[in-house]
N, C-alpha and C positions, 0 to 999 in steps of 0.2 A: 697396690701392694705396702703393707702397712712396716711401719718400724715395732722396737718391743713396745711402746707406747707406757713404759712405766717408770716410778718415779725413783733419780741414781740411789736412793735410803734402801730401796726393796731389791733393786739388782746389788747392792751389795750384801745387803744381808744372806739373798740367799747363793751368792758367789759360792760360798764354801758345798754346800750341798749338792751347787750342779758340777763342780771340779769332781766330786766322789762320787757322783752318778754316771757321770757321762760312758760310754764303754771304751774301755783304751784299747782294747782290740780293733777295733776302726781305727783309730788315733795311728795305730802301729801299721795300718795298711796305706794307710794315708801318706806315710811317710817313708817308706818304699816305693810309693806312685809318683811322689815328688824330688824322691832322691836326687835322681840324675839331670832333674831341669836346672837351666841356666837361663834367667833368674828364676827365679822360683816367686812367683808371685800369686797373691793368696786376696780374693776377695771375700769378705763377711760381712754378709747383708742384714740389716738391721741390727747391728751390732752392738746396739745400748753403751757402757760404760765400758765395753771392749775385753769382757770376761774371756769368750772366746781366745782372743787373742794373747791374752796372758796364760791361758791354758795349754794350749794348742803351738804356739813358738817354740813353747822350751822344748816341747817333747818332739818338736822335728829337727830344732839343731841347724847348724847354718846359716848362712844370709839367708835372708828372707824381706820381701817387699809385701807390707801389707795396706790393701785398700779399703777401709772402714767404710760403711755405707749405713744410712741412718737418717732421719727426717727430723730426727730433733738435736738443735746446734750445740745443746748444753749437755747431751748425753757424748756426743761428738768430740769435746771437746777434752770431756774427760778420757774416754778412750785414746787418743791425739795424745794425753801426756803420760799414758799409763802401759801401752801396747810395747811401746817401743826398745831399742836392746842395743848392746854395741852391734851385734849383726841382725836386729829388726829395723827399718824403715817403713815409714806410716806416711799414706797422704788420708783425707776424708774425703767423701762425696754427700753434701746434703741433697735431699729430694727424696721423693716417689720411686720406686723400684718396679712399678708397674710396666712399662716400656723397655726393660734389660732386655736385648736380642743377642744372638750369636756374636755379631760382630763387635757389640762391646765386652764381649769374654776375650777377645783377641788378645791372645799371649798371655792370658792367666792360666796359673796351676793348677788352681781347687778351687769353687765356689765353697762357701762354707756358711753356718747360720745357728743357730742357739736360742729353741723356744719359738721359731719364727712361723711352722709352718702350719700349727693350729690358729694360727691368724688371718691364714690367708681362705681365697676362695679354690675351689676346683679348678676354673678359669685361672686362676693367677701360678697357682702351682702347676700346669699344665704345660704355662707359656714359660714357667721356669726350669721345666723341663727339658723344652724343645731347645731351648736357649744354650741349657750347658751342655746337649748331647751335641747341639749342631754346630759346636765348638770344640766339641773331643775336651771337655774339663771333666772330671770327675768332683762331686759334689759329696760333703758330708753335713749331715742335718743334725743336729742331738736335741735331747729333749723335747721330743713334740709331748703333750699331751695323750695317756693313753684312754683316759676314762675309766679308771681305777683306782680307787684308793681300800686301804686295807686297816683299821683300826685293831690296836689291841689293845685293852680289851673291845670287843665289838661292841655295836648295839644293834636292836633292830630297826630304828630310825635312820642308819646310817646311809641305807639300801637308798631311799625314797631322797634324801640330800644330794646323792651322788646322780641320781638321773637328773633332779632339776638342775646342777650346777651342769651336766654333760647338756640339757639343755639351753643354759646358758652359750657353753662355749660355739654352738652347734647355731647361734640368734643370728639374726639379718641386721646388720651394722652399715647404716648409708647405704641402704641397698645391695649391702654385701653377705652373701650367704656364707657365716666363717666354715670352715672346716669342723674345727674344735678337733675331737677325740678321733676324726676320719681321718683326719691329716696324713698320717704315715703311710697308712694302706692307701689314702688317693696318691702319694707320691711313689711308691711304687708300682703301683699301678700305671703312672703317667712313664714313668722310667723304662721301665721292663716295656711299654709296648714301641719304646721308641728305640729298643734293642740294650739298653743297657743292662750291665750285671745287677742287681740289687742285693746287699747284704742288710737286715734289722738285726739289731740285738738290744735288750731290755736295759734300760738307764735309770733305775729307780731313786726316786729319794727314801732313805732310811731315816727318819726323824725320829727322836727319843729326848732323855732329859738332858744330852750334850745340846740337842739345838731348840730350847726352850723359847727364844724369843724368834724364831724362824716359825716354830710350828704355831704358836699363836698366832703371829700375822696370814701365816696361809690361812689356816684354821676359820680367821674373821674373816680374810677374802674370801674364799669357799664357801664358808655360810650365806657372806653377803649376797653373793653373786646368783647363788641358788636362791636367795627371796625375792632379788630383782626378778628372774625369772616367773617364780610362782610365790605372790605375794601372802597366801593364802598360808606359808609356813613363817610368816613374822611372828604370830603369837609365841610358836615353839622353840625360835631363834636364840632367845636367853638364857633359857633354860637348857636349851643345847651345849649352847657355848659354854656354859658354867659347868657345866658335868666334864664335858671335854675340857675344860684346860685346868679343871680341879683332879682330874684322872693323871692327869700328866702322861698322856697315851705315848706309847709307839706307834708311829703313822709310816705305810709305806705309800707312797704318793707314783703311781706306775706311767713312765714314759716310753719313749721308743727313740733311739738312735737309729741311722738309715745311711747307708752309703751306697752311690751308685756310682757306677763307673761304665762311662760310655764305651762303646768295642770297637 
């Protein structure tokens, strides 16, 4: 199981869009689920710089202990310094999460992650679902890529770039076939098969002139991944980027949030 694997600068750039996109209704359900737990212990998997902790801890309210998991010690240092507060304590766990079991989740009130599921394999998602359900712990996973991007104005080539990007998200990385845009459906299937109640809601980024820096950085990464997957697109990349960046487009980048609650 992997971590976010992104630079702190990129995570900082996207944090505002992430916060505006996450499905607040699911966070409200989570608050009701953990309200009477004592203590409230939340494990944030692939925590990155801690954006999920900063967003969710204030919504939950009350005393909380966050266990922040990531493979990147640089990101863990940032998260540890920025997630805590008067009622929020923090500890960090560096390492791979592939072996996470129900026993490891003993005493946990909630498992959460942001922009993680699409970086996993089906076997890893199945194992994560088994660990959560086996421990009776609800899980909130936000901002899994959905494989759909809508530009305004649109142009015919958008579909080709989207298809190449989605294929890149489903690539085999170090022998691991990543789920990419199939992740939310795979997680829903895994949790449902184990008897958990699952709810999904859309959590789209809505990017426009107010997020010009993020839009430009996201677009360059989106096009770059598509070219990496389909090198034949390289000759069109510069012109496509120039058109898109000069248009100042409004872009909806679709994601899915998922809440799974063991029966």
